[in-house]
Each structure stands twice: as structure tokens, then as C-alpha cells.
VMD Tcl script that builds the backbone (N, CA, C; Angstrom):
set m [mol new atoms 294]
animate dup $m
set s [atomselect $m all]
$s set {name element resname resid chain x y z} {
  {N N UNK 1 A -15.282 -0.170 12.995}
  {CA C UNK 1 A -14.498 -0.171 11.784}
  {C C UNK 1 A -15.387 -0.626 10.642}
  {N N UNK 2 A -15.294 0.021 9.530}
  {CA C UNK 2 A -16.119 -0.312 8.373}
  {C C UNK 2 A -15.685 -1.625 7.756}
  {N N UNK 3 A -16.666 -2.386 7.339}
  {CA C UNK 3 A -16.383 -3.623 6.626}
  {C C UNK 3 A -16.082 -3.285 5.176}
  {N N UNK 4 A -15.104 -3.983 4.584}
  {CA C UNK 4 A -14.812 -3.701 3.185}
  {C C UNK 4 A -15.959 -4.122 2.291}
  {N N UNK 5 A -16.184 -3.356 1.257}
  {CA C UNK 5 A -17.150 -3.729 0.234}
  {C C UNK 5 A -16.367 -3.915 -1.051}
  {N N UNK 6 A -16.969 -4.568 -2.007}
  {CA C UNK 6 A -16.297 -4.781 -3.286}
  {C C UNK 6 A -17.207 -4.311 -4.397}
  {N N UNK 7 A -16.618 -3.714 -5.396}
  {CA C UNK 7 A -17.407 -3.327 -6.556}
  {C C UNK 7 A -16.858 -4.077 -7.765}
  {N N UNK 8 A -17.742 -4.406 -8.661}
  {CA C UNK 8 A -17.392 -5.149 -9.861}
  {C C UNK 8 A -16.818 -4.187 -10.899}
  {N N UNK 9 A -15.669 -4.536 -11.464}
  {CA C UNK 9 A -15.046 -3.761 -12.537}
  {C C UNK 9 A -14.731 -4.724 -13.673}
  {N N UNK 10 A -14.331 -4.225 -14.829}
  {CA C UNK 10 A -13.963 -5.132 -15.919}
  {C C UNK 10 A -12.829 -6.090 -15.545}
  {N N UNK 11 A -12.013 -5.718 -14.563}
  {CA C UNK 11 A -10.904 -6.570 -14.141}
  {C C UNK 11 A -11.252 -7.448 -12.948}
  {N N UNK 12 A -12.489 -7.433 -12.495}
  {CA C UNK 12 A -12.901 -8.224 -11.335}
  {C C UNK 12 A -13.332 -7.325 -10.194}
  {N N UNK 13 A -13.403 -7.915 -9.012}
  {CA C UNK 13 A -13.829 -7.153 -7.835}
  {C C UNK 13 A -12.680 -6.328 -7.276}
  {N N UNK 14 A -13.011 -5.124 -6.838}
  {CA C UNK 14 A -12.047 -4.221 -6.222}
  {C C UNK 14 A -12.564 -3.876 -4.834}
  {N N UNK 15 A -11.706 -4.038 -3.825}
  {CA C UNK 15 A -12.092 -3.740 -2.448}
  {C C UNK 15 A -12.228 -2.237 -2.268}
  {N N UNK 16 A -13.336 -1.831 -1.660}
  {CA C UNK 16 A -13.579 -0.428 -1.339}
  {C C UNK 16 A -13.583 -0.314 0.178}
  {N N UNK 17 A -12.494 0.179 0.737}
  {CA C UNK 17 A -12.339 0.270 2.182}
  {C C UNK 17 A -11.822 1.661 2.529}
  {N N UNK 18 A -12.473 2.349 3.445}
  {CA C UNK 18 A -11.945 3.665 3.817}
  {C C UNK 18 A -10.643 3.523 4.607}
  {N N UNK 19 A -9.666 4.335 4.272}
  {CA C UNK 19 A -8.440 4.421 5.064}
  {C C UNK 19 A -8.359 5.843 5.596}
  {N N UNK 20 A -7.963 5.965 6.836}
  {CA C UNK 20 A -7.994 7.259 7.510}
  {C C UNK 20 A -6.611 7.879 7.678}
  {N N UNK 21 A -5.577 7.060 7.599}
  {CA C UNK 21 A -4.212 7.558 7.769}
  {C C UNK 21 A -3.727 8.223 6.490}
  {N N UNK 22 A -2.928 9.263 6.653}
  {CA C UNK 22 A -2.299 9.944 5.524}
  {C C UNK 22 A -0.871 10.310 5.925}
  {N N UNK 23 A 0.076 9.894 5.115}
  {CA C UNK 23 A 1.476 10.224 5.368}
  {C C UNK 23 A 1.927 11.312 4.413}
  {N N UNK 24 A 2.504 12.349 4.964}
  {CA C UNK 24 A 3.079 13.419 4.153}
  {C C UNK 24 A 4.534 13.634 4.532}
  {N N UNK 25 A 5.068 12.742 5.339}
  {CA C UNK 25 A 6.449 12.811 5.807}
  {C C UNK 25 A 6.754 11.534 6.563}
  {N N UNK 26 A 7.789 11.537 7.392}
  {CA C UNK 26 A 8.149 10.342 8.150}
  {C C UNK 26 A 7.067 9.935 9.156}
  {N N UNK 27 A 6.977 8.644 9.393}
  {CA C UNK 27 A 6.027 8.127 10.387}
  {C C UNK 27 A 6.340 8.710 11.760}
  {N N UNK 28 A 7.606 8.961 12.036}
  {CA C UNK 28 A 7.991 9.504 13.346}
  {C C UNK 28 A 7.402 10.890 13.606}
  {N N UNK 29 A 6.944 11.576 12.566}
  {CA C UNK 29 A 6.301 12.886 12.747}
  {C C UNK 29 A 4.861 12.766 13.245}
  {N N UNK 30 A 4.280 11.574 13.152}
  {CA C UNK 30 A 2.898 11.365 13.596}
  {C C UNK 30 A 2.843 11.234 15.108}
  {N N UNK 31 A 1.696 11.528 15.686}
  {CA C UNK 31 A 1.495 11.296 17.117}
  {C C UNK 31 A 1.402 9.794 17.361}
  {N N UNK 32 A 1.487 9.399 18.617}
  {CA C UNK 32 A 1.377 7.979 18.958}
  {C C UNK 32 A 0.040 7.410 18.480}
  {N N UNK 33 A -1.028 8.155 18.666}
  {CA C UNK 33 A -2.351 7.707 18.238}
  {C C UNK 33 A -2.413 7.564 16.713}
  {N N UNK 34 A -1.857 8.524 15.995}
  {CA C UNK 34 A -1.835 8.449 14.529}
  {C C UNK 34 A -0.986 7.268 14.047}
  {N N UNK 35 A 0.135 7.020 14.709}
  {CA C UNK 35 A 0.966 5.866 14.356}
  {C C UNK 35 A 0.215 4.563 14.607}
  {N N UNK 36 A -0.500 4.499 15.721}
  {CA C UNK 36 A -1.266 3.295 16.052}
  {C C UNK 36 A -2.325 3.007 14.994}
  {N N UNK 37 A -3.038 4.038 14.565}
  {CA C UNK 37 A -4.047 3.871 13.520}
  {C C UNK 37 A -3.392 3.427 12.218}
  {N N UNK 38 A -2.287 4.056 11.850}
  {CA C UNK 38 A -1.575 3.695 10.623}
  {C C UNK 38 A -1.183 2.221 10.640}
  {N N UNK 39 A -0.577 1.763 11.721}
  {CA C UNK 39 A -0.119 0.373 11.779}
  {C C UNK 39 A -1.293 -0.604 11.804}
  {N N UNK 40 A -2.393 -0.223 12.431}
  {CA C UNK 40 A -3.588 -1.076 12.411}
  {C C UNK 40 A -4.132 -1.191 10.990}
  {N N UNK 41 A -4.189 -0.069 10.278}
  {CA C UNK 41 A -4.689 -0.101 8.899}
  {C C UNK 41 A -3.768 -0.913 7.997}
  {N N UNK 42 A -2.457 -0.753 8.142}
  {CA C UNK 42 A -1.523 -1.522 7.319}
  {C C UNK 42 A -1.597 -3.009 7.649}
  {N N UNK 43 A -1.790 -3.342 8.909}
  {CA C UNK 43 A -1.945 -4.750 9.287}
  {C C UNK 43 A -3.162 -5.358 8.618}
  {N N UNK 44 A -4.223 -4.602 8.563}
  {CA C UNK 44 A -5.447 -5.092 7.915}
  {C C UNK 44 A -5.228 -5.311 6.419}
  {N N UNK 45 A -4.440 -4.445 5.792}
  {CA C UNK 45 A -4.178 -4.575 4.360}
  {C C UNK 45 A -3.443 -5.867 4.023}
  {N N UNK 46 A -2.746 -6.440 4.989}
  {CA C UNK 46 A -1.974 -7.648 4.694}
  {C C UNK 46 A -2.850 -8.837 4.312}
  {N N UNK 47 A -4.151 -8.734 4.519}
  {CA C UNK 47 A -5.068 -9.825 4.161}
  {C C UNK 47 A -5.736 -9.615 2.804}
  {N N UNK 48 A -5.420 -8.518 2.126}
  {CA C UNK 48 A -6.008 -8.238 0.820}
  {C C UNK 48 A -5.065 -8.679 -0.295}
  {N N UNK 49 A -5.581 -8.674 -1.523}
  {CA C UNK 49 A -4.743 -8.995 -2.676}
  {C C UNK 49 A -3.681 -7.914 -2.838}
  {N N UNK 50 A -2.638 -8.240 -3.587}
  {CA C UNK 50 A -1.569 -7.271 -3.789}
  {C C UNK 50 A -2.094 -6.000 -4.453}
  {N N UNK 51 A -2.995 -6.148 -5.406}
  {CA C UNK 51 A -3.546 -4.978 -6.090}
  {C C UNK 51 A -4.319 -4.067 -5.156}
  {N N UNK 52 A -5.210 -4.661 -4.361}
  {CA C UNK 52 A -6.003 -3.856 -3.424}
  {C C UNK 52 A -5.128 -3.268 -2.321}
  {N N UNK 53 A -4.223 -4.088 -1.765}
  {CA C UNK 53 A -3.344 -3.599 -0.698}
  {C C UNK 53 A -2.461 -2.464 -1.206}
  {N N UNK 54 A -1.926 -2.617 -2.411}
  {CA C UNK 54 A -1.069 -1.581 -2.975}
  {C C UNK 54 A -1.816 -0.287 -3.236}
  {N N UNK 55 A -3.026 -0.405 -3.756}
  {CA C UNK 55 A -3.840 0.789 -4.038}
  {C C UNK 55 A -4.169 1.536 -2.747}
  {N N UNK 56 A -4.568 0.791 -1.718}
  {CA C UNK 56 A -4.931 1.426 -0.450}
  {C C UNK 56 A -3.702 1.994 0.265}
  {N N UNK 57 A -2.575 1.278 0.211}
  {CA C UNK 57 A -1.341 1.793 0.819}
  {C C UNK 57 A -0.896 3.071 0.111}
  {N N UNK 58 A -1.081 3.116 -1.195}
  {CA C UNK 58 A -0.741 4.322 -1.950}
  {C C UNK 58 A -1.608 5.500 -1.507}
  {N N UNK 59 A -2.893 5.245 -1.231}
  {CA C UNK 59 A -3.774 6.304 -0.709}
  {C C UNK 59 A -3.245 6.847 0.613}
  {N N UNK 60 A -2.677 5.970 1.421}
  {CA C UNK 60 A -2.130 6.375 2.717}
  {C C UNK 60 A -0.874 7.220 2.531}
  {N N UNK 61 A -0.093 6.918 1.499}
  {CA C UNK 61 A 1.153 7.639 1.271}
  {C C UNK 61 A 2.358 6.728 1.200}
  {N N UNK 62 A 2.111 5.429 1.020}
  {CA C UNK 62 A 3.184 4.450 0.877}
  {C C UNK 62 A 3.070 3.825 -0.518}
  {N N UNK 63 A 3.695 4.442 -1.518}
  {CA C UNK 63 A 3.491 4.017 -2.905}
  {C C UNK 63 A 4.190 2.718 -3.302}
  {N N UNK 64 A 5.165 2.276 -2.533}
  {CA C UNK 64 A 5.885 1.048 -2.878}
  {C C UNK 64 A 5.293 -0.128 -2.114}
  {N N UNK 65 A 4.893 -1.159 -2.848}
  {CA C UNK 65 A 4.312 -2.346 -2.224}
  {C C UNK 65 A 4.991 -3.584 -2.782}
  {N N UNK 66 A 5.449 -4.440 -1.888}
  {CA C UNK 66 A 6.015 -5.733 -2.283}
  {C C UNK 66 A 5.332 -6.820 -1.471}
  {N N UNK 67 A 5.075 -7.938 -2.128}
  {CA C UNK 67 A 4.424 -9.070 -1.472}
  {C C UNK 67 A 5.390 -10.242 -1.490}
  {N N UNK 68 A 5.515 -10.919 -0.359}
  {CA C UNK 68 A 6.392 -12.080 -0.239}
  {C C UNK 68 A 5.581 -13.263 0.267}
  {N N UNK 69 A 5.838 -14.418 -0.314}
  {CA C UNK 69 A 5.175 -15.647 0.131}
  {C C UNK 69 A 6.198 -16.770 0.092}
  {N N UNK 70 A 6.282 -17.489 1.206}
  {CA C UNK 70 A 7.215 -18.608 1.270}
  {C C UNK 70 A 6.744 -19.611 2.312}
  {N N UNK 71 A 6.610 -20.846 1.889}
  {CA C UNK 71 A 6.257 -21.952 2.785}
  {C C UNK 71 A 5.044 -21.647 3.657}
  {N N UNK 72 A 4.025 -21.057 3.080}
  {CA C UNK 72 A 2.797 -20.793 3.821}
  {C C UNK 72 A 2.767 -19.474 4.571}
  {N N UNK 73 A 3.874 -18.750 4.587}
  {CA C UNK 73 A 3.914 -17.444 5.258}
  {C C UNK 73 A 3.819 -16.347 4.200}
  {N N UNK 74 A 3.047 -15.297 4.511}
  {CA C UNK 74 A 2.896 -14.173 3.591}
  {C C UNK 74 A 3.164 -12.866 4.327}
  {N N UNK 75 A 3.795 -11.941 3.605}
  {CA C UNK 75 A 4.090 -10.627 4.190}
  {C C UNK 75 A 4.075 -9.565 3.102}
  {N N UNK 76 A 3.754 -8.354 3.501}
  {CA C UNK 76 A 3.850 -7.188 2.631}
  {C C UNK 76 A 4.924 -6.263 3.189}
  {N N UNK 77 A 5.586 -5.572 2.287}
  {CA C UNK 77 A 6.475 -4.479 2.665}
  {C C UNK 77 A 5.933 -3.241 1.959}
  {N N UNK 78 A 5.541 -2.258 2.739}
  {CA C UNK 78 A 5.028 -0.990 2.214}
  {C C UNK 78 A 6.100 0.067 2.458}
  {N N UNK 79 A 6.382 0.892 1.453}
  {CA C UNK 79 A 7.452 1.854 1.632}
  {C C UNK 79 A 7.212 3.188 0.959}
  {N N UNK 80 A 7.999 4.149 1.401}
  {CA C UNK 80 A 8.017 5.497 0.831}
  {C C UNK 80 A 9.427 6.040 1.041}
  {N N UNK 81 A 9.612 7.297 0.761}
  {CA C UNK 81 A 10.938 7.918 0.851}
  {C C UNK 81 A 11.554 7.781 2.242}
  {N N UNK 82 A 10.756 7.941 3.285}
  {CA C UNK 82 A 11.287 7.987 4.645}
  {C C UNK 82 A 11.140 6.692 5.430}
  {N N UNK 83 A 10.212 5.834 5.047}
  {CA C UNK 83 A 9.879 4.690 5.892}
  {C C UNK 83 A 9.636 3.421 5.093}
  {N N UNK 84 A 9.738 2.314 5.810}
  {CA C UNK 84 A 9.414 0.997 5.273}
  {C C UNK 84 A 8.716 0.232 6.399}
  {N N UNK 85 A 7.559 -0.347 6.102}
  {CA C UNK 85 A 6.780 -1.064 7.114}
  {C C UNK 85 A 6.539 -2.486 6.626}
  {N N UNK 86 A 6.822 -3.473 7.476}
  {CA C UNK 86 A 6.586 -4.880 7.155}
  {C C UNK 86 A 5.354 -5.342 7.919}
  {N N UNK 87 A 4.397 -5.949 7.204}
  {CA C UNK 87 A 3.224 -6.531 7.853}
  {C C UNK 87 A 3.139 -7.991 7.445}
  {N N UNK 88 A 2.737 -8.834 8.373}
  {CA C UNK 88 A 2.635 -10.269 8.115}
  {C C UNK 88 A 1.217 -10.739 8.391}
  {N N UNK 89 A 0.802 -11.717 7.618}
  {CA C UNK 89 A -0.504 -12.322 7.864}
  {C C UNK 89 A -0.403 -13.235 9.072}
  {N N UNK 90 A -1.549 -13.468 9.716}
  {CA C UNK 90 A -1.596 -14.356 10.871}
  {C C UNK 90 A -1.297 -15.792 10.480}
  {N N UNK 91 A -1.134 -16.616 11.474}
  {CA C UNK 91 A -0.777 -18.012 11.234}
  {C C UNK 91 A -1.979 -18.931 11.413}
  {N N UNK 92 A -1.835 -20.117 10.884}
  {CA C UNK 92 A -2.825 -21.177 11.066}
  {C C UNK 92 A -2.290 -22.109 12.146}
  {N N UNK 93 A -2.988 -22.258 13.255}
  {CA C UNK 93 A -2.454 -23.049 14.362}
  {C C UNK 93 A -2.263 -24.527 14.038}
  {N N UNK 94 A -2.918 -25.020 12.989}
  {CA C UNK 94 A -2.779 -26.440 12.664}
  {C C UNK 94 A -1.789 -26.678 11.519}
  {N N UNK 95 A -1.093 -25.639 11.072}
  {CA C UNK 95 A -0.098 -25.763 10.010}
  {C C UNK 95 A 1.298 -25.717 10.620}
  {N N UNK 96 A 2.089 -26.749 10.385}
  {CA C UNK 96 A 3.427 -26.827 10.953}
  {C C UNK 96 A 4.299 -25.650 10.509}
  {N N UNK 97 A 4.175 -25.214 9.255}
  {CA C UNK 97 A 5.000 -24.117 8.741}
  {C C UNK 97 A 4.732 -22.805 9.453}
  {N N UNK 98 A 3.541 -22.612 9.967}
  {CA C UNK 98 A 3.180 -21.343 10.587}
  {C C UNK 98 A 3.649 -21.296 12.022}
}
mol reanalyze $m
mol bondsrecalc $m
mol representation Tube
mol addrep $m
């Protein structure tokens, strides 16, 4: 898997990461392997900033991005006409909230 790179822009650094999944309809239309890749890529996006995650999710075909943070837990909701996917960041084993 390629490591993300960042390029400097007037607004700061922007993550440059290749995404391989493309949605043109419901996720259920994808093969099991394609679904697995999609969910792996979306899981990885949960560790990026909202701007980078939203831009990359839009490239995949999920133009709606929402970020939630509460008591140390963070999650993204990526959506489109047919689907909505929730991804959560991992936990810290030494944090009681996680």
C-alpha cells in the first residue's frame, strides 16, 4: 500500500494518497473483493483531516462527509445517494474513554 505524501499549498499541506475504489452505484453492486478494498480505504481515511478525508472520499464516489468527535472518540460518516458508511478511529488502550 502506498504511503501518503503531502504537498504544500497556500492553505497548508494536502495529503496525496491514491484511492483505487470507485462507486458509480450502490455498494451492494460491487464484488466482495471490491467491497473489501472500499471499506479498507475508507477505514484508512478516518485518520486524516476532514478536508483530506472528504476530498478522497469524494474521489471514491461518496461526496457527503461528516466528522464526529465526542469524549476522545472520532468517527466519519461518508455518504452518497445509495449508501452511508461509518468509520471510526482506533482506540488508545490507556485512555478510559476509549
